[in-house]
Phi, psi and omega in degrees: 000137180286170177300318187239073191284346190233151180223153176312135177103338178296135174274130188221159170230163183199156183282136180217111176050045171089001173229174174262136178240154175224165184176192185247143177288126177254332184197142171266126184256125185235010179211165179291132179192169178271125177207146184048036181072022178212162173280131177256122176257098179230166183214173175292331180276335180224077179286157168236166185237126172275119181247152174242128185294134180287331182276315183262331188085357184283159179268149173215162181234125182229155171284158177305324181297340180270347183252154173225139177293136184274133180292148182278000000 
């Protein structure tokens, strides 16, 4: 896996409360900032990704290891 495996527009899926959710990567976060209602501790070496759920439209932030590219 590369350091920055996702980019805005990528369709991804992740586990959420015992089920799988999918959505779109909206932003790569590479610095400490407020996102999705919480403080995100990210850096260029350890980015996190703001994703928007296709089902609820809500934002969430995940580490790359929690995301998988969605199959077409």
